[in-house]
N, CA, C, O and the ligand as a Tripos MOL2 file, in Angstrom:
@<TRIPOS>MOLECULE
protein
  269   267    68     0     0
PROTEIN
NO_CHARGES

@<TRIPOS>ATOM
      1 N         123.8850  102.3470  122.7710 N.3       1 MET1
      2 CA        122.6430  101.8680  122.0950 C.3       1 MET1
      3 C         122.3830  100.4010  122.4120 C.2       1 MET1
      4 O         123.2820   99.5600  122.4060 O.2       1 MET1
      5 N         121.1480  100.1470  122.6790 N.am      2 LYS2
      6 CA        120.7370   98.7720  123.0290 C.3       2 LYS2
      7 C         120.1410   98.1350  121.7630 C.2       2 LYS2
      8 O         119.2660   98.7050  121.1110 O.2       2 LYS2
      9 N         120.6330   96.9620  121.4490 N.am      3 THR3
     10 CA        120.0730   96.2720  120.3070 C.3       3 THR3
     11 C         119.0110   95.2670  120.7790 C.2       3 THR3
     12 O         119.1720   94.5680  121.7800 O.2       3 THR3
     13 N         117.9580   95.2360  120.0310 N.am      4 ILE4
     14 CA        116.8790   94.2980  120.3640 C.3       4 ILE4
     15 C         117.1820   92.9490  119.7470 C.2       4 ILE4
     16 O         117.3120   92.8350  118.5280 O.2       4 ILE4
     17 N         117.2940   91.9510  120.5600 N.am      5 GLU5
     18 CA        117.5550   90.5970  120.0920 C.3       5 GLU5
     19 C         116.3860   90.0480  119.3450 C.2       5 GLU5
     20 O         115.2270   90.2380  119.7150 O.2       5 GLU5
     21 N         116.7220   89.3460  118.2600 N.am      6 LYS6
     22 CA        115.6170   88.7010  117.5170 C.3       6 LYS6
     23 C         115.2120   87.3990  118.2010 C.2       6 LYS6
     24 O         115.8700   86.3660  118.0790 O.2       6 LYS6
     25 N         114.1430   87.4930  118.8970 N.am      7 GLN7
     26 CA        113.6780   86.3290  119.6440 C.3       7 GLN7
     27 C         112.4310   85.7750  118.9720 C.2       7 GLN7
     28 O         111.5980   86.5230  118.4600 O.2       7 GLN7
     29 N         112.3180   84.4690  118.9840 N.am      8 LYS8
     30 CA        111.1140   83.8570  118.4070 C.3       8 LYS8
     31 C         110.0490   83.8410  119.5150 C.2       8 LYS8
     32 O         110.2970   83.4910  120.6690 O.2       8 LYS8
     33 N         108.8850   84.2340  119.0930 N.am      9 ALA9
     34 CA        107.7580   84.2330  120.0260 C.3       9 ALA9
     35 C         106.4790   83.7480  119.3050 C.2       9 ALA9
     36 O         106.3650   83.8220  118.0810 O.2       9 ALA9
     37 N         105.5400   83.2570  120.1030 N.am     10 VAL10
     38 CA        104.2650   82.8430  119.4840 C.3      10 VAL10
     39 C         103.2030   83.8410  119.8650 C.2      10 VAL10
     40 O         103.0210   84.1810  121.0330 O.2      10 VAL10
     41 N         102.4980   84.3060  118.8310 N.am     11 CYS11
     42 CA        101.4420   85.2770  119.1200 C.3      11 CYS11
     43 C         100.2430   84.5650  119.7480 C.2      11 CYS11
     44 O          99.7690   83.5640  119.2120 O.2      11 CYS11
     45 N          99.7490   85.0750  120.8830 N.am     12 PRO12
     46 CA         98.6310   84.4480  121.5640 C.3      12 PRO12
     47 C          97.3420   84.6920  120.8350 C.2      12 PRO12
     48 O          96.3490   84.0050  121.0720 O.2      12 PRO12
     49 N          97.3450   85.6610  119.9520 N.am     13 LYS13
     50 CA         96.0950   86.0310  119.2330 C.3      13 LYS13
     51 C          95.8150   85.1530  118.0110 C.2      13 LYS13
     52 O          94.6930   84.6910  117.8030 O.2      13 LYS13
     53 N          96.8830   84.9310  117.1930 N.am     14 CYS14
     54 CA         96.6770   84.1610  115.9880 C.3      14 CYS14
     55 C          97.4750   82.8670  115.9650 C.2      14 CYS14
     56 O          97.3110   82.0360  115.0720 O.2      14 CYS14
     57 N          98.3520   82.7070  116.9710 N.am     15 GLY15
     58 CA         99.1260   81.4580  117.0710 C.3      15 GLY15
     59 C         100.3260   81.3870  116.1480 C.2      15 GLY15
     60 O         101.0040   80.3620  116.0830 O.2      15 GLY15
     61 N         100.5930   82.4720  115.4330 N.am     16 ALA16
     62 CA        101.7150   82.5050  114.4870 C.3      16 ALA16
     63 C         103.0320   82.7310  115.2370 C.2      16 ALA16
     64 O         103.0710   83.4290  116.2500 O.2      16 ALA16
     65 N         104.1010   82.1340  114.7250 N.am     17 GLU17
     66 CA        105.4450   82.4170  115.2160 C.3      17 GLU17
     67 C         105.9470   83.6690  114.5530 C.2      17 GLU17
     68 O         105.8080   83.8630  113.3450 O.2      17 GLU17
     69 N         106.5380   84.5160  115.3720 N.am     18 TYR18
     70 CA        107.1240   85.7440  114.8020 C.3      18 TYR18
     71 C         108.4460   86.0670  115.4240 C.2      18 TYR18
     72 O         108.7600   85.5970  116.5180 O.2      18 TYR18
     73 N         109.2390   86.8800  114.7260 N.am     19 PHE19
     74 CA        110.5510   87.2820  115.2400 C.3      19 PHE19
     75 C         110.5620   88.7790  115.4940 C.2      19 PHE19
     76 O         109.7730   89.5330  114.9260 O.2      19 PHE19
     77 N         111.4590   89.1820  116.3450 N.am     20 GLY20
     78 CA        111.6530   90.6010  116.4930 C.3      20 GLY20
     79 C         110.6720   91.2430  117.4700 C.2      20 GLY20
     80 O         110.1590   90.6200  118.4000 O.2      20 GLY20
     81 N         110.4490   92.5060  117.2030 N.am     21 ARG21
     82 CA        109.6740   93.3400  118.1170 C.3      21 ARG21
     83 C         108.2070   93.0190  118.0600 C.2      21 ARG21
     84 O         107.6140   93.0410  116.9810 O.2      21 ARG21
     85 N         107.5920   92.7160  119.2100 N.am     22 PRO22
     86 CA        106.1550   92.4600  119.1810 C.3      22 PRO22
     87 C         105.3740   93.7260  119.2840 C.2      22 PRO22
     88 O         105.9310   94.7930  119.5400 O.2      22 PRO22
     89 N         104.0900   93.6200  119.0870 N.am     23 ALA23
     90 CA        103.1910   94.7940  119.2850 C.3      23 ALA23
     91 C         102.4140   94.5660  120.5870 C.2      23 ALA23
     92 O         102.2310   93.4430  121.0560 O.2      23 ALA23
     93 N         101.9800   95.6710  121.1260 N.am     24 LEU24
     94 CA        101.2420   95.6040  122.3530 C.3      24 LEU24
     95 C          99.7290   95.5980  122.0220 C.2      24 LEU24
     96 O          99.2300   96.4770  121.3200 O.2      24 LEU24
     97 N          99.0340   94.5990  122.5400 N.am     25 SER25
     98 CA         97.6130   94.4950  122.2560 C.3      25 SER25
     99 C          96.8340   95.6430  122.8800 C.2      25 SER25
    100 O          97.0170   96.0110  124.0400 O.2      25 SER25
    101 N          95.9590   96.1840  122.0520 N.am     26 ARG26
    102 CA         95.1240   97.3020  122.5440 C.3      26 ARG26
    103 C          94.0030   96.8180  123.4390 C.2      26 ARG26
    104 O          93.4390   97.6010  124.2050 O.2      26 ARG26
    105 N          93.6790   95.5690  123.3570 N.am     27 THR27
    106 CA         92.5630   95.0320  124.1200 C.3      27 THR27
    107 C          92.7860   95.0810  125.6440 C.2      27 THR27
    108 O          91.8880   95.4260  126.4120 O.2      27 THR27
    109 N          94.0280   94.7190  126.0560 N.am     28 ASP28
    110 CA         94.3000   94.7710  127.4800 C.3      28 ASP28
    111 C          95.5250   95.6050  127.8420 C.2      28 ASP28
    112 O          95.7680   95.9040  129.0110 O.2      28 ASP28
    113 N          96.3230   95.9910  126.7730 N.am     29 GLY29
    114 CA         97.4590   96.8750  127.0400 C.3      29 GLY29
    115 C          98.6500   96.1550  127.6140 C.2      29 GLY29
    116 O          99.6510   96.8090  127.9080 O.2      29 GLY29
    117 N          98.6080   94.7930  127.8010 N.am     30 THR30
    118 CA         99.7730   94.1160  128.3520 C.3      30 THR30
    119 C         100.2020   92.9390  127.5020 C.2      30 THR30
    120 O         101.3720   92.5570  127.5110 O.2      30 THR30
    121 N          99.2520   92.3530  126.7570 N.am     31 THR31
    122 CA         99.5890   91.2160  125.9620 C.3      31 THR31
    123 C         100.4500   91.5540  124.7310 C.2      31 THR31
    124 O         100.1340   92.4860  123.9920 O.2      31 THR31
    125 N         101.5140   90.8140  124.5190 N.am     32 LEU32
    126 CA        102.3700   91.0680  123.3850 C.3      32 LEU32
    127 C         101.9180   90.1560  122.2450 C.2      32 LEU32
    128 O         101.8240   88.9360  122.3790 O.2      32 LEU32
    129 N         101.6430   90.8170  121.1110 N.am     33 ILE33
    130 CA        101.1410   90.0620  119.9430 C.3      33 ILE33
    131 C         102.0750   90.3310  118.7570 C.2      33 ILE33
    132 O         102.9890   91.1520  118.8320 O.2      33 ILE33
    133 N         101.8180   89.6270  117.6850 N.am     34 CYS34
    134 CA        102.6610   89.8380  116.4930 C.3      34 CYS34
    135 C         102.3050   91.1600  115.8180 C.2      34 CYS34
    136 O         101.2380   91.7260  116.0570 O.2      34 CYS34
    137 N         103.1930   91.6280  114.9950 N.am     35 THR35
    138 CA        102.9990   92.9020  114.2800 C.3      35 THR35
    139 C         101.7130   92.9090  113.4840 C.2      35 THR35
    140 O         100.9760   93.8950  113.4900 O.2      35 THR35
    141 N         101.4360   91.7910  112.7860 N.am     36 ASP36
    142 CA        100.2200   91.7100  112.0140 C.3      36 ASP36
    143 C          98.9820   91.9420  112.8340 C.2      36 ASP36
    144 O          98.1050   92.7050  112.4290 O.2      36 ASP36
    145 N          98.8870   91.2940  113.9900 N.am     37 CYS37
    146 CA         97.7250   91.4510  114.8470 C.3      37 CYS37
    147 C          97.6970   92.8970  115.3860 C.2      37 CYS37
    148 O          96.6270   93.4780  115.5660 O.2      37 CYS37
    149 N          98.8430   93.4450  115.6310 N.am     38 GLY38
    150 CA         98.9100   94.8290  116.1210 C.3      38 GLY38
    151 C          98.3270   95.7720  115.0660 C.2      38 GLY38
    152 O          97.5730   96.6910  115.3860 O.2      38 GLY38
    153 N          98.6830   95.5330  113.8260 N.am     39 ILE39
    154 CA         98.2010   96.3410  112.7040 C.3      39 ILE39
    155 C          96.6910   96.1850  112.5760 C.2      39 ILE39
    156 O          95.9550   97.1600  112.4190 O.2      39 ILE39
    157 N          96.2420   94.9030  112.6490 N.am     40 LYS40
    158 CA         94.8260   94.6040  112.5140 C.3      40 LYS40
    159 C          94.0060   95.2560  113.5890 C.2      40 LYS40
    160 O          92.9040   95.7390  113.3290 O.2      40 LYS40
    161 N          94.5400   95.2800  114.8240 N.am     41 GLU41
    162 CA         93.8590   95.9460  115.9380 C.3      41 GLU41
    163 C          93.7290   97.4570  115.7250 C.2      41 GLU41
    164 O          92.6970   98.0690  116.0010 O.2      41 GLU41
    165 N          94.8280   98.0270  115.2190 N.am     42 SER42
    166 CA         94.7560   99.4780  114.9810 C.3      42 SER42
    167 C          93.7860   99.7890  113.8700 C.2      42 SER42
    168 O          93.0470  100.7700  113.9510 O.2      42 SER42
    169 N          93.7710   98.9640  112.8220 N.am     43 LEU43
    170 CA         92.8260   99.2200  111.7050 C.3      43 LEU43
    171 C          91.4190   99.0230  112.1670 C.2      43 LEU43
    172 O          90.5130   99.7720  111.8030 O.2      43 LEU43
    173 N          91.2420   97.9900  112.9870 N.am     44 ASP44
    174 CA         89.9290   97.6880  113.5550 C.3      44 ASP44
    175 C          89.3880   98.8720  114.3500 C.2      44 ASP44
    176 O          88.2040   99.2030  114.2790 O.2      44 ASP44
    177 N          90.2950   99.5080  115.1180 N.am     45 SER45
    178 CA         89.8950  100.6210  115.9770 C.3      45 SER45
    179 C          89.4640  101.8630  115.2020 C.2      45 SER45
    180 O          88.7850  102.7400  115.7360 O.2      45 SER45
    181 N          89.8870  101.9260  113.8800 N.am     46 ILE46
    182 CA         89.4460  103.0450  113.1140 C.3      46 ILE46
    183 C          88.3780  102.6680  112.1150 C.2      46 ILE46
    184 O          88.0560  103.4180  111.1930 O.2      46 ILE46
    185 N          87.8280  101.4590  112.3320 N.am     47 GLY47
    186 CA         86.6550  101.0460  111.5660 C.3      47 GLY47
    187 C          86.9180  100.4740  110.1690 C.2      47 GLY47
    188 O          86.0590  100.5310  109.2890 O.2      47 GLY47
    189 N          88.1320   99.9180  109.9830 N.am     48 ILE48
    190 CA         88.4780   99.2870  108.7070 C.3      48 ILE48
    191 C          87.9130   97.8240  108.7350 C.2      48 ILE48
    192 O          88.0570   97.1060  109.7240 O.2      48 ILE48
    193 N          87.2940   97.4400  107.6540 N.am     49 SER49
    194 CA         86.7090   96.1040  107.5600 C.3      49 SER49
    195 C          87.7890   95.0190  107.4800 C.2      49 SER49
    196 O          88.9250   95.2880  107.0900 O.2      49 SER49
    197 N          87.4110   93.7710  107.8590 N.am     50 LYS50
    198 CA         88.4050   92.6720  107.8530 C.3      50 LYS50
    199 C          88.9760   92.4760  106.4650 C.2      50 LYS50
    200 O          90.1710   92.2110  106.3300 O.2      50 LYS50
    201 N          88.1360   92.6020  105.3970 N.am     51 ALA51
    202 CA         88.6420   92.4180  104.0620 C.3      51 ALA51
    203 C          89.6860   93.4600  103.6780 C.2      51 ALA51
    204 O          90.7000   93.1640  103.0440 O.2      51 ALA51
    205 N          89.3900   94.7050  104.0940 N.am     52 GLU52
    206 CA         90.3560   95.7750  103.8250 C.3      52 GLU52
    207 C          91.6000   95.6060  104.6530 C.2      52 GLU52
    208 O          92.6950   95.9360  104.1980 O.2      52 GLU52
    209 N          91.4570   95.0900  105.8780 N.am     53 GLN53
    210 CA         92.6520   94.8530  106.7270 C.3      53 GLN53
    211 C          93.5780   93.8610  106.0470 C.2      53 GLN53
    212 O          94.7970   94.0310  106.0560 O.2      53 GLN53
    213 N          92.9860   92.8070  105.4480 N.am     54 ASP54
    214 CA         93.8080   91.7910  104.7710 C.3      54 ASP54
    215 C          94.5470   92.4300  103.5620 C.2      54 ASP54
    216 O          95.7150   92.1360  103.3100 O.2      54 ASP54
    217 N          93.8440   93.2950  102.8380 N.am     55 GLU55
    218 CA         94.4400   93.9400  101.7050 C.3      55 GLU55
    219 C          95.5850   94.8120  102.1210 C.2      55 GLU55
    220 O          96.6290   94.8150  101.4690 O.2      55 GLU55
    221 N          95.4200   95.5480  103.1800 N.am     56 ILE56
    222 CA         96.4510   96.4390  103.6870 C.3      56 ILE56
    223 C          97.6370   95.6500  104.1480 C.2      56 ILE56
    224 O          98.7730   96.0350  103.8720 O.2      56 ILE56
    225 N          97.4120   94.5270  104.8610 N.am     57 LEU57
    226 CA         98.4900   93.6600  105.3260 C.3      57 LEU57
    227 C          99.2620   93.0380  104.1510 C.2      57 LEU57
    228 O         100.4820   92.8830  104.2110 O.2      57 LEU57
    229 N          98.5400   92.6910  103.0980 N.am     58 ALA58
    230 CA         99.2030   92.1040  101.9330 C.3      58 ALA58
    231 C         100.1540   93.1180  101.3350 C.2      58 ALA58
    232 O         101.2570   92.7530  100.9270 O.2      58 ALA58
    233 N          99.7580   94.3960  101.2710 N.am     59 VAL59
    234 CA        100.6200   95.4860  100.7440 C.3      59 VAL59
    235 C         101.8160   95.6510  101.6660 C.2      59 VAL59
    236 O         102.9480   95.7510  101.1940 O.2      59 VAL59
    237 N         101.5850   95.6800  102.9660 N.am     60 ILE60
    238 CA        102.6960   95.8500  103.9350 C.3      60 ILE60
    239 C         103.6850   94.7190  103.7720 C.2      60 ILE60
    240 O         104.8900   94.9650  103.7260 O.2      60 ILE60
    241 N         103.2070   93.4640  103.6810 N.am     61 HIS61
    242 CA        104.0960   92.2880  103.5510 C.3      61 HIS61
    243 C         104.9190   92.3960  102.2860 C.2      61 HIS61
    244 O         106.1060   92.0700  102.2850 O.2      61 HIS61
    245 N         104.2970   92.8510  101.2030 N.am     62 LYS62
    246 CA        104.9800   92.9550   99.9370 C.3      62 LYS62
    247 C         106.1750   93.8880  100.0660 C.2      62 LYS62
    248 O         107.2560   93.5790   99.5660 O.2      62 LYS62
    249 N         105.9980   94.9970  100.7130 N.am     63 HIS63
    250 CA        107.0600   95.9830  100.8810 C.3      63 HIS63
    251 C         108.0850   95.5340  101.8990 C.2      63 HIS63
    252 O         109.2810   95.7680  101.7270 O.2      63 HIS63
    253 N         107.6250   94.8910  102.9580 N.am     64 TYR64
    254 CA        108.4370   94.4330  104.0730 C.3      64 TYR64
    255 C         109.4270   93.3880  103.5660 C.2      64 TYR64
    256 O         110.6150   93.4410  103.8830 O.2      64 TYR64
    257 N         108.9240   92.4310  102.7710 N.am     65 ASN65
    258 CA        109.7590   91.3310  102.2850 C.3      65 ASN65
    259 C         110.7460   91.8350  101.2540 C.2      65 ASN65
    260 O         111.7530   91.1800  100.9850 O.2      65 ASN65
    261 N         110.4670   92.9990  100.6710 N.am     66 ALA66
    262 CA        111.3290   93.4880   99.6190 C.3      66 ALA66
    263 C         112.6200   94.1120  100.1980 C.2      66 ALA66
    264 O         113.5920   94.3370   99.4760 O.2      66 ALA66
    265 N         112.6020   94.3780  101.4940 N.am     67 GLU67
    266 CA        113.7750   95.0310  102.1110 C.3      67 GLU67
    267 C         115.0090   94.1600  102.1020 C.2      67 GLU67
    268 O         116.0620   94.5760  102.5850 O.2      67 GLU67
    269 ZN         99.1740   87.4910  115.6810 Zn       68 ZN68
@<TRIPOS>BOND
     1     1     2 1
     2     2     3 1
     3     3     4 2
     4     3     5 am
     5     5     6 1
     6     6     7 1
     7     7     8 2
     8     7     9 am
     9     9    10 1
    10    10    11 1
    11    11    12 2
    12    11    13 am
    13    13    14 1
    14    14    15 1
    15    15    16 2
    16    15    17 am
    17    17    18 1
    18    18    19 1
    19    19    20 2
    20    19    21 am
    21    21    22 1
    22    22    23 1
    23    23    24 2
    24    23    25 am
    25    25    26 1
    26    26    27 1
    27    27    28 2
    28    27    29 am
    29    29    30 1
    30    30    31 1
    31    31    32 2
    32    31    33 am
    33    33    34 1
    34    34    35 1
    35    35    36 2
    36    35    37 am
    37    37    38 1
    38    38    39 1
    39    39    40 2
    40    39    41 am
    41    41    42 1
    42    42    43 1
    43    43    44 2
    44    43    45 am
    45    45    46 1
    46    46    47 1
    47    47    48 2
    48    47    49 am
    49    49    50 1
    50    50    51 1
    51    51    52 2
    52    51    53 am
    53    53    54 1
    54    54    55 1
    55    55    56 2
    56    55    57 am
    57    57    58 1
    58    58    59 1
    59    59    60 2
    60    59    61 am
    61    61    62 1
    62    62    63 1
    63    63    64 2
    64    63    65 am
    65    65    66 1
    66    66    67 1
    67    67    68 2
    68    67    69 am
    69    69    70 1
    70    70    71 1
    71    71    72 2
    72    71    73 am
    73    73    74 1
    74    74    75 1
    75    75    76 2
    76    75    77 am
    77    77    78 1
    78    78    79 1
    79    79    80 2
    80    79    81 am
    81    81    82 1
    82    82    83 1
    83    83    84 2
    84    83    85 am
    85    85    86 1
    86    86    87 1
    87    87    88 2
    88    87    89 am
    89    89    90 1
    90    90    91 1
    91    91    92 2
    92    91    93 am
    93    93    94 1
    94    94    95 1
    95    95    96 2
    96    95    97 am
    97    97    98 1
    98    98    99 1
    99    99   100 2
   100    99   101 am
   101   101   102 1
   102   102   103 1
   103   103   104 2
   104   103   105 am
   105   105   106 1
   106   106   107 1
   107   107   108 2
   108   107   109 am
   109   109   110 1
   110   110   111 1
   111   111   112 2
   112   111   113 am
   113   113   114 1
   114   114   115 1
   115   115   116 2
   116   115   117 am
   117   117   118 1
   118   118   119 1
   119   119   120 2
   120   119   121 am
   121   121   122 1
   122   122   123 1
   123   123   124 2
   124   123   125 am
   125   125   126 1
   126   126   127 1
   127   127   128 2
   128   127   129 am
   129   129   130 1
   130   130   131 1
   131   131   132 2
   132   131   133 am
   133   133   134 1
   134   134   135 1
   135   135   136 2
   136   135   137 am
   137   137   138 1
   138   138   139 1
   139   139   140 2
   140   139   141 am
   141   141   142 1
   142   142   143 1
   143   143   144 2
   144   143   145 am
   145   145   146 1
   146   146   147 1
   147   147   148 2
   148   147   149 am
   149   149   150 1
   150   150   151 1
   151   151   152 2
   152   151   153 am
   153   153   154 1
   154   154   155 1
   155   155   156 2
   156   155   157 am
   157   157   158 1
   158   158   159 1
   159   159   160 2
   160   159   161 am
   161   161   162 1
   162   162   163 1
   163   163   164 2
   164   163   165 am
   165   165   166 1
   166   166   167 1
   167   167   168 2
   168   167   169 am
   169   169   170 1
   170   170   171 1
   171   171   172 2
   172   171   173 am
   173   173   174 1
   174   174   175 1
   175   175   176 2
   176   175   177 am
   177   177   178 1
   178   178   179 1
   179   179   180 2
   180   179   181 am
   181   181   182 1
   182   182   183 1
   183   183   184 2
   184   183   185 am
   185   185   186 1
   186   186   187 1
   187   187   188 2
   188   187   189 am
   189   189   190 1
   190   190   191 1
   191   191   192 2
   192   191   193 am
   193   193   194 1
   194   194   195 1
   195   195   196 2
   196   195   197 am
   197   197   198 1
   198   198   199 1
   199   199   200 2
   200   199   201 am
   201   201   202 1
   202   202   203 1
   203   203   204 2
   204   203   205 am
   205   205   206 1
   206   206   207 1
   207   207   208 2
   208   207   209 am
   209   209   210 1
   210   210   211 1
   211   211   212 2
   212   211   213 am
   213   213   214 1
   214   214   215 1
   215   215   216 2
   216   215   217 am
   217   217   218 1
   218   218   219 1
   219   219   220 2
   220   219   221 am
   221   221   222 1
   222   222   223 1
   223   223   224 2
   224   223   225 am
   225   225   226 1
   226   226   227 1
   227   227   228 2
   228   227   229 am
   229   229   230 1
   230   230   231 1
   231   231   232 2
   232   231   233 am
   233   233   234 1
   234   234   235 1
   235   235   236 2
   236   235   237 am
   237   237   238 1
   238   238   239 1
   239   239   240 2
   240   239   241 am
   241   241   242 1
   242   242   243 1
   243   243   244 2
   244   243   245 am
   245   245   246 1
   246   246   247 1
   247   247   248 2
   248   247   249 am
   249   249   250 1
   250   250   251 1
   251   251   252 2
   252   251   253 am
   253   253   254 1
   254   254   255 1
   255   255   256 2
   256   255   257 am
   257   257   258 1
   258   258   259 1
   259   259   260 2
   260   259   261 am
   261   261   262 1
   262   262   263 1
   263   263   264 2
   264   263   265 am
   265   265   266 1
   266   266   267 1
   267   267   268 2
@<TRIPOS>SUBSTRUCTURE
     1 MET1         2 RESIDUE 1 A MET
     2 LYS2         6 RESIDUE 1 A LYS
     3 THR3        10 RESIDUE 1 A THR
     4 ILE4        14 RESIDUE 1 A ILE
     5 GLU5        18 RESIDUE 1 A GLU
     6 LYS6        22 RESIDUE 1 A LYS
     7 GLN7        26 RESIDUE 1 A GLN
     8 LYS8        30 RESIDUE 1 A LYS
     9 ALA9        34 RESIDUE 1 A ALA
    10 VAL10       38 RESIDUE 1 A VAL
    11 CYS11       42 RESIDUE 1 A CYS
    12 PRO12       46 RESIDUE 1 A PRO
    13 LYS13       50 RESIDUE 1 A LYS
    14 CYS14       54 RESIDUE 1 A CYS
    15 GLY15       58 RESIDUE 1 A GLY
    16 ALA16       62 RESIDUE 1 A ALA
    17 GLU17       66 RESIDUE 1 A GLU
    18 TYR18       70 RESIDUE 1 A TYR
    19 PHE19       74 RESIDUE 1 A PHE
    20 GLY20       78 RESIDUE 1 A GLY
    21 ARG21       82 RESIDUE 1 A ARG
    22 PRO22       86 RESIDUE 1 A PRO
    23 ALA23       90 RESIDUE 1 A ALA
    24 LEU24       94 RESIDUE 1 A LEU
    25 SER25       98 RESIDUE 1 A SER
    26 ARG26      102 RESIDUE 1 A ARG
    27 THR27      106 RESIDUE 1 A THR
    28 ASP28      110 RESIDUE 1 A ASP
    29 GLY29      114 RESIDUE 1 A GLY
    30 THR30      118 RESIDUE 1 A THR
    31 THR31      122 RESIDUE 1 A THR
    32 LEU32      126 RESIDUE 1 A LEU
    33 ILE33      130 RESIDUE 1 A ILE
    34 CYS34      134 RESIDUE 1 A CYS
    35 THR35      138 RESIDUE 1 A THR
    36 ASP36      142 RESIDUE 1 A ASP
    37 CYS37      146 RESIDUE 1 A CYS
    38 GLY38      150 RESIDUE 1 A GLY
    39 ILE39      154 RESIDUE 1 A ILE
    40 LYS40      158 RESIDUE 1 A LYS
    41 GLU41      162 RESIDUE 1 A GLU
    42 SER42      166 RESIDUE 1 A SER
    43 LEU43      170 RESIDUE 1 A LEU
    44 ASP44      174 RESIDUE 1 A ASP
    45 SER45      178 RESIDUE 1 A SER
    46 ILE46      182 RESIDUE 1 A ILE
    47 GLY47      186 RESIDUE 1 A GLY
    48 ILE48      190 RESIDUE 1 A ILE
    49 SER49      194 RESIDUE 1 A SER
    50 LYS50      198 RESIDUE 1 A LYS
    51 ALA51      202 RESIDUE 1 A ALA
    52 GLU52      206 RESIDUE 1 A GLU
    53 GLN53      210 RESIDUE 1 A GLN
    54 ASP54      214 RESIDUE 1 A ASP
    55 GLU55      218 RESIDUE 1 A GLU
    56 ILE56      222 RESIDUE 1 A ILE
    57 LEU57      226 RESIDUE 1 A LEU
    58 ALA58      230 RESIDUE 1 A ALA
    59 VAL59      234 RESIDUE 1 A VAL
    60 ILE60      238 RESIDUE 1 A ILE
    61 HIS61      242 RESIDUE 1 A HIS
    62 LYS62      246 RESIDUE 1 A LYS
    63 HIS63      250 RESIDUE 1 A HIS
    64 TYR64      254 RESIDUE 1 A TYR
    65 ASN65      258 RESIDUE 1 A ASN
    66 ALA66      262 RESIDUE 1 A ALA
    67 GLU67      266 RESIDUE 1 A GLU
    68 ZN68       269 GROUP 0 **** ****
């Protein structure tokens, strides 16, 4: 089993520093972005409004940080 190293990276989309596994941007399919932007892009693609995206992310963060 290969373990993924926790590397610090900067998201080119929002400029935030993030650790761990990046998401692949849907816009060009090659850019690595932070998980938050990855989630936002997926929600965007199914027609979720920006306000709702922020609400969903807040819920995700709440559960994620609780781990
Ligand atoms: Zn980002």
